[in-house]
N, C-alpha and C positions, 0 to 999 in steps of 0.2 A: 491571240494574234502571238503574244509574248511568248504563249508555249511552245506553238508552231516555231518560232524564230529560235528557240533556245532548244528543242529539238534537232533543226537544219544543221546548228552550232556544232550539236554533238555528234552528230553524222560525219560532218568534215572534219572533226579532230580526229575521229574514230580512224578514219580514211590514211590522215594525214600520218598516224601513228602506224598503221599497218602498214601502209607504204615504205613509211622508213624504216621499220623495221627488214620489210623484205629485201629492201635495198642494199641494207647494211650485209646480209647476208650473202646477198649475190655479190656484192663488192670484196667481201672477207674471201668467198671462193676465187673470185680473179685474183686476189693477192696470191693464193696458194699456188694456183695454176701460173702465176708469173714466176715464183720464187723456183717452182719445178722447173721452169726454163733456163730462169737463172744458175741453178744448179748443173742441168745439162752441158750449159757453156762452160762452166767452171771445169768440168771433169773433161770437156772437150780440150780445153786451153792446157790443162794436165798433160795429156795423153800427147799431145805437140810438141810439149817442151820437157819431157824426160820425166814428167810426174811431179813438176814445179808449179804450184799454184799462183798466181799474180799476187802482188803488192796490195793492190785496190781495184774494185770492180771498171774504173776508169780504163785501164789498161785492157782489158776486153772490149769494152766499146771501141776504142779507139782501134785496137788490132782486129774489127768485127766480128769476132765470135757469138755475139750476141743477136746482130742484124739478121742473120740466118733464121733464127726460132722463131720470130715473130710474122705472123703473118703478114703485115700492115708495115712496111718499113718507114714509112712516115710517122708511125703512131710508137715508136719505141719507146718504153719508160724512162723516166727521167732516174738513172742510176746514183743520182745522189745519196749519199750513204751519211747518216746519223750517229753520233754516240748513245749506248742505252742514256736512259733518262733525260733525253731532249724530248722536246716536245714532237712527238713523231707525226707524220703525215701518211695517211694510208697509200702503201704501194712502196714505201721507201725501206731499205735496208741499212743493217749494220753486218759486215762482212768483217771478221775476223780471220785471218791466216794464221795458222797454226805451224811452230817450226816443229820439226823432228829432225833430229841430227845437225841441226844447223840450216836446215833447208825448210821452204814453204810444202811439207808433204800433205798438209791437210787443213780443215776450214770448217768455221761454223758461220750459217747464214741466217740472220734473224730479219723476219719479214714482217711488216707492219699493216695490220688491218685498220678497220674503221674503229674508232673512237668509243663507239657505241657497241661493241662487240662484249659480251657477258663471258665468250670463251677465251678471254686474252691469257697468256702465259704469264708465270712468275719466274724469269729465268736467273735472277740474281739471289732467287730464297730469301727476298727482304719482305716478305709478307702482301706485298704491293704488285698489282698486275702491273706490267711493262707494255702493254699496247701491241706486244710481239705475239702474232697470228699463228705462228710456224718457226721452228728452228730445225733448219736443216744441216748435217755434217757430211763431208766427205773427207776422202773417196770411200766408194763401196768395198774397200781390202779391209776386213777384219784385222789382220795384222798391223795397218796404220791405225785403224781407230781404236785398238786396244793402247795403243803408245800417247792419245790425244788426253791431255785434261781436262777434267771437267769444266764445262761453260761456264760456272760460276766463280771459277779461280781465274779466267780469262778478263773477268768484267772488274 
């Protein structure tokens, strides 16, 4: 009887671990997709403002640039930004506008995935994972990108 119960417990724990791992991968893919949508919104914002990016993501939410990018307007993600090093929450961002010639002409966007992900990035090169799932930058203009400082120099 004890062996049977132990075996049952082992199966349940295995299922929890497998489900948990699969869930975090799915969540991390969702974070990457959401980050790409935010990048698209940032680039649209800049096209409409003569190449100038917003000072913060809230400006894009308030002006409606992100609403049309999401299928369900009632489930638009919370675009609360966090500072690198703060305890991240899945789906949060660190948005770093970059000034070139005195104007916000570029940006870095760091998106945070699940804390269980083994493929987190070390974006500030301190030897520790920073819970960052993906780093995007813009615009897609090689001339402007060549003028951007390295991300670790801004952190």
